[in-house]
Backbone as a chain_set.jsonl record, in Angstrom:
{"seq": "XXXXXXXXXXXXXXXXXXXXXXXXXXXXXXXXXXXXXXXXXXXXXXXXXXXXXXXXXXXXXXXXXXXXXXXXXXXXXXXXXXXXXXXXXXXXXXXXXXXXXXXXXXXXXXXXXXXXXXXXXXXXXXXXXXXXXXXXXXXXXXXXXXXXXXXXXXXXXXXXXXXXXXXXXXXXXXXXXXXXXXXXX", "coords": {"N": [[53.59, 62.985, 173.721], [55.566, 60.402, 172.743], [57.64, 57.605, 173.695], [60.684, 56.405, 172.427], [61.295, 53.121, 171.998], [63.938, 50.878, 172.225], [65.789, 47.877, 171.331], [68.194, 46.08, 173.305], [70.538, 46.355, 171.872], [70.27, 48.695, 170.533], [68.506, 48.916, 168.405], [65.552, 50.19, 166.922], [62.343, 49.436, 168.269], [59.657, 50.102, 168.915], [57.155, 52.698, 169.271], [56.208, 53.876, 172.337], [53.944, 54.623, 175.048], [54.468, 57.086, 177.658], [53.551, 55.985, 180.04], [53.676, 53.224, 179.571], [56.416, 53.031, 179.354], [57.102, 53.668, 181.969], [56.289, 51.387, 183.317], [58.217, 49.607, 182.403], [60.515, 50.786, 183.525], [59.872, 50.493, 186.27], [59.843, 47.742, 186.552], [62.443, 47.062, 186.276], [63.25, 46.82, 183.65], [64.585, 48.458, 181.917], [67.508, 48.929, 180.192], [69.339, 50.916, 179.346], [69.402, 54.492, 178.722], [68.759, 57.387, 176.621], [69.223, 60.883, 176.189], [67.989, 63.718, 178.064], [65.735, 63.459, 180.912], [62.317, 63.612, 179.971], [59.83, 63.618, 180.907], [58.022, 63.43, 183.923], [56.555, 61.092, 185.899], [54.184, 60.701, 188.39], [53.368, 58.806, 191.254], [51.609, 57.005, 193.804], [51.54, 57.603, 197.413], [54.14, 56.456, 199.494], [53.704, 54.132, 202.016], [55.403, 53.736, 204.249], [57.323, 55.841, 204.202], [55.968, 58.113, 203.448], [56.51, 59.539, 201.207], [55.98, 60.608, 197.834], [55.912, 58.486, 195.031], [57.99, 58.607, 192.112], [58.801, 58.625, 188.66], [61.255, 59.27, 186.347], [61.081, 59.738, 182.973], [62.825, 59.001, 180.052], [63.459, 60.171, 176.656], [64.337, 58.179, 174.947], [64.603, 54.765, 175.341], [66.292, 51.735, 176.098], [65.481, 48.355, 176.157], [65.837, 45.499, 178.273], [66.8, 42.132, 177.367], [66.384, 39.958, 174.489], [65.84, 40.265, 170.951], [64.102, 38.555, 168.441], [65.906, 37.646, 165.504], [64.5, 37.645, 163.137], [62.771, 39.76, 163.271], [64.114, 41.938, 162.281], [64.231, 41.486, 159.619], [61.851, 41.997, 158.484], [59.759, 43.692, 156.195], [58.796, 47.058, 156.366], [55.391, 47.915, 157.112], [53.201, 49.014, 154.559], [51.613, 52.063, 154.138], [49.378, 54.722, 153.194], [49.929, 57.129, 154.519], [52.607, 56.785, 155.421], [53.843, 56.292, 152.953], [53.399, 58.717, 151.53], [54.81, 60.416, 153.202], [57.39, 59.331, 152.942], [57.878, 60.06, 150.303], [57.788, 62.744, 150.547], [55.421, 64.189, 150.144], [55.324, 64.79, 147.453], [54.449, 64.673, 144.084], [55.343, 62.057, 141.986], [55.307, 62.326, 139.261], [54.649, 65.003, 138.287], [56.135, 66.516, 139.99], [55.187, 68.306, 141.892], [54.477, 69.559, 145.137], [51.887, 68.45, 147.2], [48.809, 68.712, 149.102], [47.682, 66.384, 151.603], [45.08, 65.387, 151.006], [44.963, 65.571, 148.252], [46.663, 63.684, 147.296], [47.58, 60.431, 146.029], [47.995, 56.855, 146.182], [50.029, 55.516, 143.895], [50.44, 52.961, 141.575], [53.2, 51.823, 139.933], [53.512, 49.707, 138.052], [50.447, 48.839, 137.11], [47.964, 47.378, 139.277], [45.967, 45.999, 137.975], [47.37, 44.976, 135.921], [49.031, 43.096, 136.916], [50.75, 44.199, 138.756], [52.114, 44.679, 142.034], [51.151, 45.546, 145.409], [53.384, 47.158, 146.829], [56.303, 48.588, 148.459], [58.248, 49.002, 146.472], [56.81, 49.209, 144.15], [55.112, 51.259, 144.423], [54.391, 54.717, 144.389], [54.054, 58.199, 145.219], [51.452, 60.12, 143.913], [49.775, 62.92, 142.449], [46.235, 63.5, 142.284], [45.444, 64.294, 139.722], [47.619, 63.535, 137.98], [47.629, 60.777, 138.477], [45.151, 60.048, 137.497], [45.524, 60.712, 134.811], [47.523, 58.907, 134.051], [46.248, 56.473, 134.441], [45.454, 53.04, 133.848], [47.855, 52.343, 132.731], [51.38, 51.77, 132.074], [54.06, 53.951, 133.164], [55.682, 54.475, 130.915], [53.999, 53.802, 128.749], [52.087, 55.77, 129.106], [53.516, 57.977, 128.551], [54.816, 59.328, 130.588], [57.176, 60.505, 132.961], [59.043, 59.265, 135.693], [60.071, 61.185, 138.397], [61.469, 60.535, 140.611], [62.666, 57.566, 142.247], [61.128, 54.639, 143.675], [61.669, 53.189, 146.968], [62.45, 50.83, 149.578], [61.829, 51.637, 152.858], [64.192, 51.796, 155.564], [64.289, 50.28, 158.867], [64.788, 52.324, 160.727], [64.033, 54.593, 159.234], [61.356, 53.936, 158.901], [60.386, 54.221, 161.505], [60.439, 56.974, 161.73], [58.681, 57.678, 159.683], [56.21, 56.975, 160.643], [54.682, 59.041, 161.511], [54.648, 60.294, 164.003], [54.907, 62.736, 166.655], [58.0, 63.705, 166.921], [60.638, 63.99, 169.155], [63.573, 66.115, 169.4], [65.929, 64.753, 170.312], [65.202, 62.103, 169.768], [64.815, 62.178, 166.98], [67.38, 62.859, 166.1], [68.782, 60.56, 166.905], [67.506, 58.55, 165.338], [67.89, 59.503, 162.676], [70.632, 59.286, 162.464], [71.125, 56.71, 161.667], [69.932, 56.494, 159.239], [70.21, 56.104, 155.765], [72.279, 58.359, 153.917], [71.347, 58.908, 151.419], [68.635, 58.886, 151.617], [65.392, 60.328, 151.231], [64.48, 61.496, 153.506], [66.446, 62.998, 154.656], [66.479, 65.295, 153.228]], "CA": [[54.97, 62.637, 173.453], [55.845, 58.985, 172.907], [59.013, 57.218, 173.992], [61.24, 55.48, 171.447], [61.801, 51.913, 172.653], [64.961, 50.167, 171.47], [66.271, 46.662, 171.977], [69.415, 46.368, 174.06], [71.626, 46.707, 170.954], [70.006, 50.019, 169.974], [67.594, 48.882, 167.252], [64.191, 50.62, 167.27], [61.313, 48.409, 168.365], [58.294, 50.629, 168.918], [56.825, 53.92, 169.99], [55.363, 53.499, 173.473], [53.496, 55.739, 175.88], [55.271, 57.267, 178.872], [53.053, 55.061, 181.061], [54.26, 51.904, 179.269], [57.832, 53.142, 179.704], [57.181, 53.637, 183.435], [56.198, 49.978, 183.715], [59.542, 49.031, 182.145], [61.412, 51.306, 184.565], [59.496, 49.92, 187.571], [60.147, 46.302, 186.569], [63.877, 46.963, 185.985], [63.379, 46.366, 182.274], [65.327, 49.433, 181.111], [68.955, 48.673, 180.234], [70.001, 52.202, 179.246], [68.563, 55.567, 178.197], [69.415, 58.502, 175.932], [68.528, 62.153, 176.324], [67.576, 64.087, 179.417], [64.341, 63.092, 181.183], [61.377, 64.496, 179.284], [58.525, 63.518, 181.572], [58.046, 62.876, 185.273], [55.273, 60.492, 186.267], [54.072, 60.595, 189.846], [52.471, 57.745, 191.708], [51.006, 57.152, 195.125], [52.403, 57.853, 198.557], [54.67, 55.252, 200.124], [53.148, 54.043, 203.37], [56.432, 53.83, 205.292], [58.043, 57.116, 204.204], [55.072, 59.216, 203.149], [56.967, 60.206, 199.99], [55.305, 60.242, 196.59], [56.805, 57.836, 194.072], [58.114, 59.32, 190.852], [59.676, 58.007, 187.671], [61.664, 60.164, 185.272], [61.07, 59.007, 181.708], [63.708, 59.548, 179.02], [62.836, 60.07, 175.324], [64.787, 56.947, 174.293], [64.976, 53.742, 176.315], [66.619, 50.405, 175.575], [64.951, 47.36, 177.081], [66.624, 44.277, 178.456], [66.3, 40.966, 176.647], [66.784, 39.861, 173.089], [64.793, 40.357, 169.935], [64.364, 37.574, 167.378], [66.541, 38.255, 164.337], [63.521, 37.785, 162.047], [62.113, 41.062, 163.391], [64.867, 42.889, 161.481], [64.108, 41.179, 158.193], [60.51, 42.328, 158.025], [59.583, 44.933, 155.448], [57.807, 47.894, 157.052], [54.045, 47.93, 156.536], [52.956, 50.125, 153.64], [50.369, 52.826, 154.321], [49.441, 55.98, 152.44], [50.588, 58.149, 155.337], [54.049, 56.573, 155.375], [54.273, 56.443, 151.559], [53.429, 60.141, 151.203], [55.922, 60.994, 153.98], [58.635, 58.902, 152.292], [58.022, 60.82, 149.062], [57.73, 64.153, 150.952], [54.192, 64.778, 149.606], [55.628, 65.28, 146.105], [54.013, 63.793, 143.003], [56.487, 61.508, 141.25], [55.2, 62.657, 137.841], [54.726, 66.444, 138.005], [57.074, 67.069, 140.978], [54.574, 69.338, 142.73], [54.082, 69.178, 146.491], [50.432, 68.515, 147.322], [48.244, 68.416, 150.423], [47.353, 64.966, 151.758], [43.805, 65.034, 150.342], [45.163, 65.557, 146.797], [47.633, 62.652, 146.956], [47.102, 59.058, 145.869], [49.001, 55.793, 146.048], [50.095, 55.172, 142.476], [51.186, 51.738, 141.274], [53.971, 52.002, 138.708], [52.885, 48.665, 137.231], [49.096, 48.784, 137.667], [47.511, 46.118, 139.871], [45.191, 45.317, 136.935], [48.322, 44.38, 134.969], [49.917, 42.201, 137.655], [51.581, 44.927, 139.71], [51.836, 44.373, 143.439], [51.056, 46.659, 146.34], [54.628, 47.075, 147.598], [57.1, 49.809, 148.487], [59.011, 49.168, 145.23], [55.914, 49.436, 143.021], [54.216, 52.364, 144.749], [54.927, 56.066, 144.548], [53.039, 59.212, 145.485], [51.045, 60.886, 142.726], [48.594, 63.768, 142.657], [45.036, 62.903, 141.66], [45.451, 64.619, 138.296], [48.573, 62.674, 137.277], [47.198, 59.39, 138.609], [44.056, 59.876, 136.543], [46.075, 60.782, 133.446], [48.254, 57.671, 133.78], [45.263, 55.395, 134.35], [45.942, 51.666, 134.043], [49.003, 52.139, 131.847], [52.685, 51.964, 132.704], [54.508, 55.314, 132.88], [56.18, 54.551, 129.541], [52.837, 53.809, 127.854], [51.382, 57.044, 129.274], [54.43, 59.068, 128.205], [55.106, 60.063, 131.817], [58.492, 60.204, 133.524], [59.173, 59.289, 137.154], [61.114, 62.126, 138.809], [62.23, 59.861, 141.659], [62.412, 56.132, 142.272], [60.674, 54.119, 144.969], [62.605, 52.37, 147.732], [61.909, 50.274, 150.823], [62.437, 52.328, 153.994], [64.833, 51.01, 156.623], [63.538, 50.307, 160.122], [64.925, 53.656, 161.316], [63.171, 55.474, 158.45], [59.973, 53.579, 159.195], [60.02, 54.818, 162.792], [60.196, 58.39, 161.446], [57.527, 57.797, 158.785], [54.953, 56.633, 161.324], [53.892, 60.255, 161.72], [54.627, 60.714, 165.401], [55.621, 63.965, 167.017], [59.292, 63.169, 167.335], [61.484, 64.958, 169.849], [64.872, 66.331, 168.757], [66.831, 63.651, 170.671], [64.753, 60.907, 169.058], [65.07, 62.367, 165.549], [68.827, 62.786, 165.909], [69.158, 59.155, 167.026], [67.005, 57.801, 164.183], [68.534, 59.961, 161.441], [72.034, 58.842, 162.431], [71.183, 55.395, 161.014], [69.217, 56.562, 157.962], [71.172, 56.356, 154.693], [72.368, 59.747, 153.461], [70.587, 59.02, 150.166], [67.204, 58.907, 151.928], [64.687, 61.599, 151.072], [64.195, 62.057, 154.826], [67.492, 63.956, 154.984], [66.31, 66.507, 152.422]], "C": [[55.16, 61.153, 173.739], [57.329, 58.774, 173.154], [59.454, 56.235, 172.912], [61.857, 54.31, 172.195], [62.749, 51.193, 171.711], [65.194, 48.809, 172.105], [67.618, 47.004, 172.597], [70.592, 46.755, 173.158], [71.398, 48.052, 170.271], [69.125, 50.038, 168.748], [66.189, 49.304, 167.686], [63.219, 49.439, 167.28], [59.922, 48.991, 168.197], [58.272, 52.024, 169.51], [55.893, 53.5, 171.108], [54.988, 54.737, 174.274], [54.434, 55.901, 177.075], [54.839, 56.304, 179.994], [53.612, 53.65, 180.836], [55.747, 51.906, 179.603], [58.008, 53.052, 181.217], [57.103, 52.203, 183.955], [57.549, 49.295, 183.513], [60.561, 49.509, 183.181], [61.144, 50.588, 185.892], [59.85, 48.44, 187.681], [61.613, 46.026, 186.24], [64.117, 46.429, 184.574], [64.163, 47.305, 181.389], [66.82, 49.195, 181.303], [69.739, 49.977, 180.21], [69.06, 53.205, 178.603], [69.423, 56.566, 177.439], [68.564, 59.753, 176.119], [68.155, 62.44, 177.761], [66.116, 63.668, 179.651], [63.395, 64.109, 180.545], [60.004, 64.498, 179.946], [58.731, 62.932, 182.957], [56.643, 62.367, 185.575], [55.267, 60.295, 187.779], [53.04, 59.537, 190.206], [51.9, 58.054, 193.078], [52.036, 57.451, 196.201], [52.859, 56.528, 199.146], [54.236, 55.26, 201.584], [54.212, 54.281, 204.447], [57.1, 55.196, 205.356], [57.133, 58.32, 204.002], [55.455, 59.988, 201.899], [56.186, 59.713, 198.778], [56.313, 59.589, 195.647], [56.834, 58.662, 192.79], [59.091, 58.577, 189.958], [59.965, 59.049, 186.602], [61.802, 59.342, 184.003], [61.941, 59.743, 180.694], [63.061, 59.375, 177.642], [63.197, 58.786, 174.577], [65.199, 55.968, 175.38], [65.282, 52.433, 175.597], [66.174, 49.394, 176.614], [65.842, 46.124, 177.123], [65.991, 43.137, 177.664], [66.731, 41.002, 175.196], [65.567, 39.925, 172.187], [65.099, 39.321, 168.869], [64.926, 38.267, 166.134], [65.555, 38.437, 163.193], [62.812, 39.141, 162.094], [62.809, 42.102, 162.523], [64.731, 42.638, 159.996], [62.747, 41.556, 157.64], [60.514, 43.654, 157.274], [58.54, 45.763, 156.186], [56.46, 47.852, 156.338], [53.87, 49.189, 155.695], [51.613, 50.765, 153.969], [50.504, 54.11, 153.52], [50.181, 57.057, 153.227], [52.099, 58.009, 155.256], [54.593, 56.738, 153.953], [54.412, 57.922, 151.201], [54.566, 60.833, 151.959], [57.26, 60.606, 153.357], [58.92, 59.766, 151.068], [57.865, 62.329, 149.283], [56.55, 64.904, 150.335], [54.382, 65.356, 148.202], [55.201, 64.243, 145.078], [55.232, 63.347, 142.2], [56.463, 61.889, 139.771], [55.359, 64.151, 137.556], [55.66, 67.181, 138.963], [56.498, 68.189, 141.839], [54.218, 68.759, 144.096], [52.568, 69.396, 146.599], [50.016, 68.301, 148.777], [47.78, 66.965, 150.429], [46.109, 64.567, 150.961], [43.919, 64.982, 148.821], [46.137, 64.476, 146.341], [46.976, 61.281, 146.848], [48.292, 58.108, 145.857], [48.94, 55.327, 144.605], [50.97, 53.935, 142.296], [51.891, 51.915, 139.929], [53.518, 50.973, 137.675], [51.496, 48.472, 137.836], [48.735, 47.393, 138.199], [46.734, 45.31, 138.828], [46.083, 44.624, 135.906], [49.357, 43.508, 135.682], [50.849, 42.888, 138.633], [51.168, 44.619, 141.137], [51.806, 45.648, 144.269], [52.264, 46.583, 147.269], [55.353, 48.414, 147.538], [57.793, 50.066, 147.149], [58.128, 49.385, 144.0], [54.993, 50.629, 143.263], [54.989, 53.666, 144.913], [53.748, 56.992, 144.851], [52.734, 59.948, 144.185], [49.863, 61.769, 143.095], [47.422, 63.119, 141.912], [45.027, 63.125, 140.145], [46.382, 63.682, 137.52], [48.162, 61.203, 137.348], [46.079, 59.105, 137.611], [44.548, 59.869, 135.103], [46.801, 59.492, 133.08], [47.292, 56.496, 133.621], [45.878, 54.032, 134.609], [47.069, 51.326, 133.07], [50.291, 52.213, 132.664], [53.101, 53.407, 132.427], [54.986, 55.477, 131.433], [55.014, 54.643, 128.56], [52.098, 55.146, 127.915], [52.255, 58.237, 128.891], [54.778, 59.944, 129.41], [56.431, 59.582, 132.407], [58.431, 60.265, 135.045], [60.329, 60.219, 137.521], [61.922, 61.609, 139.997], [61.821, 58.398, 141.666], [61.921, 55.684, 143.648], [61.794, 53.361, 145.67], [61.904, 51.877, 148.992], [62.595, 50.993, 151.981], [63.095, 51.349, 154.966], [63.963, 51.081, 157.879], [63.613, 51.69, 160.775], [64.055, 54.668, 160.564], [61.707, 55.209, 158.768], [59.508, 54.19, 160.512], [59.726, 56.304, 162.624], [58.905, 58.557, 160.65], [56.19, 57.528, 159.466], [54.148, 57.848, 161.744], [53.764, 60.695, 163.156], [55.21, 62.114, 165.535], [56.929, 63.506, 167.638], [60.124, 64.279, 167.964], [62.853, 65.02, 169.179], [65.853, 65.204, 169.056], [66.492, 62.38, 169.888], [65.074, 61.013, 167.571], [66.566, 62.257, 165.26], [69.301, 61.328, 165.952], [68.74, 58.377, 165.78], [67.723, 58.204, 162.896], [69.99, 59.528, 161.329], [72.182, 57.501, 161.716], [70.426, 55.349, 159.691], [70.246, 56.853, 156.874], [71.133, 57.81, 154.218], [71.567, 59.97, 152.172], [69.081, 59.088, 150.395], [66.615, 60.292, 151.708], [64.371, 62.241, 152.412], [65.271, 63.047, 155.267], [67.283, 65.29, 154.282], [65.526, 67.529, 153.081]], "O": [[54.937, 60.703, 174.863], [58.158, 59.637, 172.864], [58.698, 55.343, 172.526], [62.825, 54.48, 172.937], [62.418, 50.928, 170.556], [64.85, 48.593, 173.268], [68.119, 48.114, 172.42], [71.535, 47.404, 173.612], [72.25, 48.504, 169.506], [69.001, 51.079, 168.101], [65.689, 48.829, 168.706], [63.27, 48.565, 166.415], [59.103, 48.463, 167.444], [59.221, 52.471, 170.155], [54.887, 52.837, 170.857], [55.647, 55.773, 174.18], [55.119, 54.953, 177.459], [55.665, 55.866, 180.795], [53.976, 52.963, 181.79], [56.28, 50.904, 180.08], [58.956, 52.429, 181.695], [57.777, 51.852, 184.923], [57.978, 48.5, 184.349], [61.377, 48.72, 183.659], [62.075, 50.132, 186.555], [60.124, 47.942, 188.773], [61.984, 44.886, 185.957], [65.066, 45.682, 184.334], [64.393, 46.995, 180.22], [67.334, 49.25, 182.42], [70.698, 50.136, 180.966], [68.048, 52.83, 178.012], [70.645, 56.596, 177.587], [67.338, 59.68, 176.196], [68.021, 61.528, 178.576], [65.349, 63.537, 178.697], [63.645, 65.314, 180.579], [59.129, 65.285, 179.585], [59.543, 62.023, 183.131], [55.67, 63.118, 185.514], [56.227, 59.788, 188.36], [52.0, 59.396, 189.562], [51.731, 59.214, 193.456], [53.235, 57.539, 195.937], [52.071, 55.593, 199.283], [54.381, 56.259, 202.289], [53.947, 54.953, 205.443], [57.416, 55.672, 206.446], [57.506, 59.439, 204.355], [54.809, 60.978, 201.559], [55.784, 58.551, 198.709], [57.43, 60.079, 195.485], [55.86, 59.32, 192.427], [60.066, 57.985, 190.42], [59.05, 59.636, 186.024], [62.551, 58.365, 183.963], [61.809, 60.952, 180.505], [62.196, 58.515, 177.479], [62.466, 58.352, 173.687], [66.031, 56.283, 176.232], [64.624, 52.072, 174.621], [66.45, 49.549, 177.804], [66.501, 45.765, 176.147], [64.805, 43.173, 177.335], [67.36, 41.956, 174.739], [64.435, 39.675, 172.602], [66.244, 39.214, 168.431], [64.471, 39.348, 165.761], [65.759, 39.311, 162.351], [62.31, 39.616, 161.075], [62.17, 43.052, 162.071], [65.085, 43.499, 159.191], [62.518, 41.443, 156.436], [61.184, 44.608, 157.669], [57.506, 45.233, 156.591], [56.399, 47.763, 155.111], [54.323, 50.273, 156.06], [50.597, 50.077, 154.065], [51.614, 54.538, 153.204], [50.972, 57.811, 152.66], [52.803, 58.997, 155.046], [55.688, 57.269, 153.77], [55.424, 58.332, 150.634], [55.211, 61.732, 151.421], [58.162, 61.437, 153.251], [60.062, 60.155, 150.825], [57.814, 63.099, 148.323], [56.649, 66.094, 150.038], [53.688, 66.294, 147.81], [55.551, 63.068, 145.191], [56.05, 64.17, 141.789], [57.486, 61.788, 139.094], [56.127, 64.527, 136.671], [55.943, 68.361, 138.757], [57.253, 68.944, 142.452], [53.73, 67.634, 144.206], [52.045, 70.41, 146.138], [50.785, 67.772, 149.58], [47.515, 66.389, 149.374], [46.095, 63.519, 150.316], [43.054, 64.404, 148.163], [46.415, 64.353, 145.148], [45.959, 61.007, 147.484], [49.424, 58.493, 145.567], [47.921, 54.806, 144.151], [52.092, 53.872, 142.798], [51.24, 52.132, 138.906], [53.179, 51.333, 136.548], [51.379, 47.99, 138.962], [49.147, 46.374, 137.645], [46.828, 44.083, 138.795], [45.619, 43.796, 135.122], [50.42, 43.215, 135.134], [51.661, 42.225, 139.278], [50.002, 44.332, 141.407], [52.356, 46.679, 143.885], [52.184, 46.018, 148.36], [55.065, 49.258, 146.69], [57.916, 51.217, 146.73], [58.634, 49.709, 142.926], [54.182, 50.972, 142.403], [56.076, 53.707, 145.489], [52.588, 56.594, 144.744], [53.641, 60.346, 143.454], [49.05, 61.412, 143.947], [47.617, 62.292, 141.021], [44.643, 62.236, 139.385], [45.976, 63.1, 136.514], [48.332, 60.466, 136.377], [46.061, 58.059, 136.963], [44.048, 59.11, 134.273], [46.715, 59.029, 131.943], [47.495, 55.629, 132.771], [46.726, 53.884, 135.489], [47.219, 50.18, 132.644], [50.284, 52.666, 133.808], [52.539, 54.034, 131.529], [54.724, 56.501, 130.802], [55.035, 55.466, 127.645], [51.55, 55.606, 126.913], [51.79, 59.377, 128.903], [55.005, 61.146, 129.272], [56.755, 58.396, 132.352], [57.849, 61.186, 135.619], [61.44, 60.06, 137.014], [62.95, 62.188, 140.346], [60.762, 58.035, 141.154], [62.266, 56.288, 144.663], [62.758, 52.94, 145.031], [60.894, 52.438, 149.416], [63.821, 50.963, 152.078], [62.622, 50.23, 155.163], [63.011, 51.859, 157.937], [62.619, 52.176, 161.314], [63.409, 55.511, 161.188], [60.911, 56.141, 158.89], [58.364, 54.629, 160.623], [58.851, 56.84, 163.305], [58.125, 59.472, 160.914], [55.14, 57.834, 158.9], [53.047, 57.707, 162.276], [52.827, 61.421, 163.487], [55.91, 62.605, 164.65], [56.951, 62.981, 168.751], [60.292, 65.355, 167.392], [63.247, 64.091, 168.474], [66.543, 64.738, 168.149], [67.381, 61.676, 169.409], [65.551, 60.052, 166.967], [66.966, 61.629, 164.279], [70.123, 60.913, 165.134], [69.541, 57.623, 165.226], [68.121, 57.342, 162.113], [70.524, 59.416, 160.225], [73.261, 57.191, 161.209], [70.292, 54.284, 159.088], [71.071, 57.753, 157.034], [70.062, 58.41, 154.133], [71.161, 61.094, 151.876], [68.327, 59.325, 149.451], [67.267, 61.303, 151.97], [64.025, 63.421, 152.457], [65.03, 63.855, 156.164], [67.847, 66.304, 154.693], [65.307, 68.6, 152.514]]}, "num_chains": 1, "name": "protein.A"}
């Protein structure tokens, strides 16, 4: 179980381990938390009291300090795992849900024809449809896109990273995901 780290204004920054979160707690780096504690980390015995140290880690923590505004303008990194999750493992051409091993990253405008490897030019396709389309555009291949590509928001990107997300974390992230996102479906 990872902890969702936010900046002080509530913007997602990263998924961190409970141990990394404990360091933030111990150094007074946590500004606020959400959700009930989900993990208790125990440390050594205090020499003066004989008591064992313990830190309760919450599923969502906001850290003190500021984040450069440029961090919010970055487009999330594109990977097959996140692309397939964005498209819910559904081929954009035949609309069938497929297992991961049968999916491919399909470029709407083929790279061989000047297409770029970007969120707006890539969709999920099954191996069969990708092979049928080849190095043609969908129009040239007589194939119709059943959904359009889009660039995920930062909140969507945190979901798409394929983590095991706790209910509190998912509720927090989905609250800022546009209702039109396929992640709500």
